[in-house]
C-alpha positions in Angstrom: -23.8 23.6 27.6 -22.2 25.3 24.6 -19.3 24.1 22.4 -17.2 26.9 24.0 -17.8 25.3 27.4 -16.9 21.9 26.1 -13.6 23.3 24.6 -12.5 24.3 28.1 -12.9 20.7 29.5 -10.0 18.4 30.3 -10.1 14.9 28.9 -11.3 13.5 32.3 -14.1 16.1 32.5 -15.1 15.2 28.9 -15.3 11.5 29.7 -17.4 12.2 32.9 -19.8 14.4 30.9 -20.2 11.8 28.2 -20.8 9.1 30.7 -23.4 11.1 32.6 -25.2 11.9 29.3 -25.3 8.1 28.4 -26.5 7.2 31.8 -29.3 9.8 31.8 -31.3 8.3 28.9 -32.8 5.0 27.9 -32.0 3.8 24.4 -30.2 5.8 21.8 -29.3 9.5 22.1 -31.4 11.9 20.0 -31.7 15.6 19.3 -29.6 18.0 21.5 -28.3 15.1 23.6 -26.9 13.4 20.5 -25.4 16.7 19.2 -23.7 17.3 22.6 -22.4 13.8 22.8 -20.9 14.3 19.3 -19.3 17.5 20.4 -17.8 15.8 23.5 -16.5 13.0 21.4 -14.8 15.3 18.9 -13.2 17.3 21.8 -11.9 14.2 23.5 -10.4 13.0 20.2 -8.6 16.3 19.8 -7.2 16.0 23.3 -6.1 12.4 22.8 -4.4 13.3 19.5 -2.6 16.2 21.2 -1.4 13.9 24.1 -0.6 11.1 21.7 1.5 13.4 19.5 3.4 14.6 22.5 4.1 11.0 23.7 5.1 9.9 20.2 7.3 13.0 19.9 9.2 12.2 23.1 9.5 8.5 22.1 10.7 9.5 18.6 13.3 11.8 20.0 14.4 9.3 22.6 14.9 6.5 20.1 16.3 8.7 17.4 13.5 8.1 15.0 12.5 11.7 15.0 14.7 14.8 14.9 13.1 18.1 15.6 14.3 21.5 14.6 13.5 24.6 16.7 9.9 25.6 16.5 8.6 22.2 15.3 4.8 21.8 16.0 4.7 18.0 15.8 4.2 17.6 12.1 7.4 15.6 12.0 5.7 13.0 14.2 2.7 12.7 11.8 5.1 12.4 8.9 7.1 9.7 10.7 3.8 7.8 11.4 2.7 8.0 7.8 6.2 6.9 6.6 6.2 3.9 8.9 2.7 2.8 7.8 3.6 3.1 4.1 6.8 1.2 4.6 5.0 -1.6 6.3 2.3 -1.7 3.6 4.9 -1.9 0.9 6.6 -4.9 2.6 3.3 -6.7 3.1 2.2 -6.2 -0.6 5.7 -7.4 -1.7 5.5 -10.5 0.5 2.0 -11.3 -0.7 0.4 -11.0 2.8 -1.8 -8.0 1.8 -3.5 -7.2 -1.5 -2.6 -4.0 -3.2 -6.1 -2.7 -3.0 -6.3 -3.4 0.7 -3.0 -1.4 1.1 -4.6 1.5 -0.8 -7.6 1.4 1.6 -5.2 1.8 4.6 -3.2 4.6 2.9 -6.4 6.5 2.2 -7.5 6.1 5.9 -4.1 7.3 7.2 -4.2 10.6 5.4 -1.5 12.9 6.6 -0.5 10.7 9.5 -2.5 12.4 12.3 -5.3 11.0 14.5 -6.4 7.7 15.9 -6.6 5.9 12.6 -3.0 6.7 11.7 -1.9 5.3 15.1 -4.0 2.2 14.5 -2.4 1.5 11.1 1.1 2.1 12.5 0.9 -0.1 15.6 -1.3 -3.0 14.3 0.6 -3.0 11.0 4.0 -3.3 12.6 5.8 -6.5 11.8 6.7 -6.9 15.5 3.1 -6.8 16.5 2.2 -9.4 13.9 4.9 -11.7 15.2 3.7 -11.1 18.8 0.1 -11.8 17.8 1.1 -15.1 16.1 3.3 -16.3 19.0 0.5 -15.5 21.5 -2.0 -17.6 19.5 0.3 -20.4 18.7 1.8 -20.5 22.2 -1.3 -20.4 24.3 -1.0 -19.2 27.9 2.8 -19.2 27.6 3.0 -17.5 24.1 3.9 -14.1 25.5 6.9 -15.6 27.2 8.5 -16.1 23.7 8.2 -12.4 22.9 11.3 -10.4 22.2 11.6 -6.9 23.8 10.6 -5.4 20.5 7.5 -7.6 20.2 6.5 -6.9 23.8 6.7 -3.1 23.2 4.7 -3.6 20.0 1.9 -5.3 22.0 2.0 -2.6 24.7 1.5 0.1 22.1 -1.6 -1.7 20.7 -3.1 -2.1 24.1 -2.5 1.6 24.8 -4.4 2.4 21.6 -7.3 0.2 22.8 -7.4 2.2 26.1 -7.9 5.3 24.0 -10.6 3.5 22.0 -12.5 2.7 25.1 -12.2 6.1 26.6 -15.7 7.3 25.8 -17.3 3.9 25.9 -18.0 3.9 22.1 -15.5 1.3 20.9 -14.2 -0.9 23.7 -15.1 -4.6 23.8 -13.8 -7.8 25.2 -12.9 -9.1 28.6 -9.2 -8.8 28.6 -8.7 -12.2 27.0 -9.0 -10.9 23.4 -6.5 -9.0 21.2 -6.8 -6.4 18.5 -6.0 -8.2 15.3 -3.1 -7.2 13.1 -3.9 -4.8 10.2 -3.6 -7.7 7.7 -6.3 -9.7 9.5 -8.9 -6.9 10.0 -12.1 -7.7 8.0 -12.5 -4.0 7.2 -9.2 -4.2 5.3 -9.3 -7.8 4.0 -12.7 -7.5 2.4 -11.7 -4.4 0.4 -9.4 -6.4 -1.8 -10.0 -7.6 -5.3 -9.9 -11.2 -4.1 -13.1 -10.9 -2.1 -15.9 -12.9 -3.7 -18.6 -10.5 -2.5 -20.2 -9.1 -5.7 -21.9 -6.4 -3.6 -18.6 -5.1 -2.3 -17.3 -4.9 -5.9 -20.2 -2.7 -7.2 -21.3 -0.8 -4.1 -19.9 2.2 -2.4 -17.7 1.1 0.5 -16.5 3.3 3.3 -14.1 2.5 6.1 -14.5 4.3 9.4 -13.1 4.4 12.9 -16.3 5.4 14.7 -19.7 3.9 15.6 -21.6 5.1 12.5 -21.2 6.8 9.2 -22.8 10.3 8.7 -23.4 11.8 5.3 -25.4 14.1 3.2 -27.4 12.7 0.3 -29.9 14.0 -2.4 -31.9 12.5 -5.2 -30.4 15.2 -7.5 -30.7 18.9 -8.5 -32.8 20.1 -11.4 -31.0 22.4 -13.9 -32.8 24.7 -16.3 -32.4 27.1 -19.2 -33.2 30.8 -18.7 -33.3 33.9 -20.9 -31.2 37.0 -20.2 -32.4 38.7 -17.0 -34.9 36.0 -16.3 -35.1 35.0 -12.7 -34.0 31.4 -11.9 -36.3 29.0 -10.2 -35.6 27.7 -6.8 -33.8 24.4 -7.5 -32.8 23.8 -3.9 -32.4 20.0 -3.6 -34.1 18.0 -0.8 -31.1 16.9 1.3 -31.1 14.1 3.7 -28.5 13.3 6.4 -28.3 9.5 6.4 -26.7 7.7 9.2 -25.5 4.2 8.8 -24.6 2.4 12.1 -22.2 -0.5 12.3 -23.3 -3.8 13.9 -21.2 -6.5 15.5 -20.5 -9.6 13.4 -18.6 -12.6 14.6 -16.9 -15.6 13.1 -15.6 -18.7 14.9 -12.6 -20.1 13.0 -11.3 -23.5 14.0 -7.6 -24.4 13.2 -5.6 -27.5 13.7 -2.6 -28.0 16.0 -0.6 -28.5 12.8 -1.5 -25.1 11.5 -0.6 -23.6 14.9 2.9 -25.0 14.7 3.8 -22.7 11.9 3.4 -19.1 13.3 3.9 -17.5 9.9 1.6 -19.8 8.0 -1.0 -19.4 10.8 -1.6 -15.8 9.8 -2.0 -16.6 6.1 -4.4 -19.6 6.8 -6.5 -17.6 9.3 -6.7 -14.8 6.7 -8.1 -17.2 4.1 -10.7 -18.7 6.5 -11.7 -15.3 7.8 -12.4 -13.8 4.4 -14.8 -16.7 3.6 -16.6 -16.6 6.9 -17.1 -12.8 6.9 -18.2 -12.7 3.3 -20.8 -15.4 3.8 -22.3 -13.8 6.9 -22.2 -10.2 5.6 -23.5 -10.8 2.1 -26.8 -12.2 3.5 -27.3 -9.0 5.6 -26.2 -6.7 2.8 -29.0 -8.2 0.7 -31.9 -8.9 3.0 -30.8 -7.7 6.5 -33.4 -6.0 8.6 -31.3 -3.2 9.9 -32.0 -4.2 13.5 -29.0 -5.7 15.1 -27.5 -6.3 11.6 -26.8 -4.3 8.4 -29.9 -3.2 6.4 -30.0 -5.0 3.0 -30.5 -3.2 -0.2 -33.6 -5.4 -0.9 -35.1 -4.5 2.5 -34.4 -0.8 2.1 -35.7 -0.5 -1.5 -38.8 -2.6 -0.9 -39.7 -0.4 2.1 -39.2 2.9 0.3 -42.2 5.3 0.4 -44.4 5.4 -1.6 -43.2 2.2 -3.2 -42.1 3.7 -6.5 -39.0 1.4 -6.7 -41.3 -1.7 -7.0 -42.2 -2.9 -10.5 -45.1 -5.4 -11.0 -44.7 -8.1 -13.7 -46.6 -7.7 -17.0 -48.4 -10.9 -16.3 -49.3 -11.5 -12.6 -47.4 -14.2 -10.8 -45.2 -14.7 -13.8 -41.6 -13.9 -14.8 -41.4 -13.0 -18.5 -39.1 -11.4 -21.0 -41.2 -8.2 -21.0 -40.5 -7.7 -17.3 -36.8 -7.1 -18.0 -37.6 -4.2 -20.3 -40.2 -2.9 -17.9 -37.8 -2.8 -15.0 -35.1 -1.0 -16.9 -37.5 1.5 -18.4 -38.8 2.4 -14.9 -35.4 3.7 -13.6 -35.0 7.5 -13.8 -32.5 8.6 -16.6 -30.1 10.2 -14.1 -29.3 6.7 -12.7 -29.2 4.7 -15.9 -25.5 5.4 -16.8 -24.2 3.6 -13.8 -26.9 1.0 -13.4 -26.4 -2.7 -13.0 -28.5 -5.8 -12.7 -28.4 -8.2 -9.7 -30.3 -11.5 -9.5 -30.1 -15.1 -8.2 -28.4 -17.6 -10.5 -31.7 -19.5 -10.9 -33.4 -16.4 -12.2 -30.6 -15.6 -14.5 -30.7 -19.1 -15.9 -34.4 -18.8 -16.5 -33.8 -15.7 -18.5 -31.0 -17.4 -20.4 -33.4 -20.0 -21.7 -36.0 -17.6 -23.0 -36.3 -17.8 -26.8 -38.0 -16.0 -29.6 -40.6 -17.6 -31.8 -37.9 -18.7 -34.3 -35.8 -20.3 -31.6 -33.2 -17.6 -31.0 -32.2 -16.5 -27.5 -33.9 -13.4 -26.3 -31.0 -12.3 -24.1 -27.9 -13.8 -25.8 -25.5 -11.5 -23.9 -26.4 -13.4 -20.7 -24.2 -16.2 -22.0 -21.1 -14.0 -22.2 -18.4 -13.9 -19.5 -18.9 -11.4 -18.0 -22.7 -11.4 -18.7 -24.8 -8.4 -19.6 -28.5 -7.7 -19.9 -29.9 -5.0 -22.2 -26.5 -3.4 -22.4 -25.8 -3.3 -18.6 -23.5 -5.5 -16.4 -25.1 -8.4 -14.5 -24.0 -9.7 -11.1 -25.1 -12.9 -9.5 -26.5 -12.4 -6.0 -27.3 -15.8 -4.4 -29.1 -14.3 -1.4 -31.9 -12.8 -3.6 -35.1 -14.8 -4.3 -34.5 -17.6 -6.8 -37.9 -19.1 -7.1 -41.5 -18.4 -6.1 -44.6 -20.4 -5.2 -47.9 -19.1 -6.8 -49.8 -21.0 -4.1 -48.3 -18.8 -1.3 -49.0 -15.2 -0.6 -45.7 -13.5 -0.7 -43.5 -10.8 -2.3 -40.8 -12.2 -4.6 -38.0 -9.8 -5.5 -36.5 -11.5 -8.5 -34.6 -8.7 -10.3 -32.8 -5.7 -9.0 -31.6 -2.9 -11.3 -30.0 0.4 -10.3 -27.0 2.4 -9.5 -25.3 0.5 -6.7 -23.1 3.5 -5.9 -26.2 4.6 -3.9 -25.9 1.5 -1.7 -23.4 2.1 1.1 -21.4 -0.6 2.9 -19.6 0.7 6.0 -16.7 -1.1 7.7 -15.3 -0.2 11.1 -11.6 -0.9 11.7 -10.4 -2.4 15.0 -11.5 -6.0 15.0 -10.6 -8.3 17.9 -9.8 -12.0 18.2 -9.9 -14.4 21.2 -8.4 -17.9 21.4 -10.3 -21.0 22.5 -7.7 -23.5 23.6 -9.4 -26.8 22.9 -12.3 -27.9 20.8 -13.9 -31.2 21.6 -15.6 -34.0 19.6 -18.9 -35.7 20.1 -17.5 -37.7 23.0 -16.4 -34.4 24.7 -12.7 -35.2 24.2 -10.1 -32.8 22.5 -10.0 -33.3 18.7 -6.7 -31.6 18.0 -8.1 -28.2 17.0 -8.3 -24.8 18.6 -10.6 -22.0 17.8 -10.3 -18.3 17.1 -13.4 -16.2 17.9 -13.3 -13.0 15.9 -15.7 -10.1 15.9 -15.9 -7.0 13.7 -18.4 -4.3 12.9 -20.1 -3.4 9.7 -23.2 -1.8 8.4 -25.1 -1.0 5.2 -28.1 0.9 3.8 -29.5 2.5 0.6 -28.8 6.2 0.4 -31.2 7.0 -2.5 -34.0 4.4 -2.9 -35.1 6.0 -6.2 -31.8 4.9 -7.7 -33.1 1.3 -7.8 -36.0 -0.7 -9.2 -37.1 -4.1 -8.0 -39.3 -6.6 -9.9 -41.8 -7.8 -7.4 -43.6 -10.9 -8.5 -46.4 -11.0 -6.0 -48.1 -14.3 -5.4 -51.4 -15.1 -3.6 -52.8 -18.3 -2.1 
């Protein structure tokens, strides 16, 4: 079926065609099937945007939020959506409930105010929805009875958005007992702020998406050349790759006390603090050493597996970490990646390097004592999930030092996290202990785009 045929489909026909395609194969879609599914998805999104714009237009005119002149094509609705989002963001930043950098992430996602992401930012960022969400979680089964008409309408709009999200079976989750979190609680937004303790997020490329995977184009670089007058240029066509980084489901169980629950406003702030810590701890392990199967692929995993193994650097003396190895690793990185290169290592490895001395007792790497530290003129970042020690009696690969341009390591966050309330947690005697639980799940992924942009010191050991 051609794209022209797909363009003629109704939304219901598009959903049916996509469902039949998914049911007709085992495992992931590939080749023409994947291309057709993508075409169906894009067409369905356009149809939903058109229908959504029409609904929002009618609602806006009915409530007086939008006034249309003759010949308007709906751009006023998009502008109204964007204005509402920016206004809410300004209020959250001023109140201290959202970091400025997180607000910038949302603003970038919203763009001109069109599409599913703009609707998500508007409805989940609305103050009325945040109040409805807090009342529901602090009031249990009867929480919704305390909603005002405005809060009830805000919750209805979010649920309508979730219906659209589930339409093609690529984003829906939950069993009806969960709720989409307010914008200010979404890990994809929270973890983009400067307060996040994830060093990898601070130095890597981070993209926020609203789909199931990130698709891009990457290249190790283009070779330039000098040529005389009338001399024919060489073919410098770069080798392009089309990396795809899928997102995987992460979950965090956050207990909170009855006392916290009593303060609906404080509940959101406390849950936000706990959520950042839980999500960072889980994600950073995967971003470093994750297998890529059911979890993000870590940069150590991706670089170590690169063919033909060029990114791996052996120590000068086998089974030993020495000062010469630091120079050897830095010298091995291609010049095109040196300008943006950084070091990453476990604290134990950094402390070992800090203690190395010259024959006259001076420190070999004195800049490692600075705050922030540097090594051979490049920034250093502590990464606790990297190897910190090695055992010469065990056969193993020990990746002790990483050096490279971390802009070639991509972290992908998907917006639209959900949260479910667990009414009573119990103690060792199976009796309630005065706490409840919030089970949150979100989706994130990671992978290295250009393995040649990194070098790893691999201290191999053998039994």
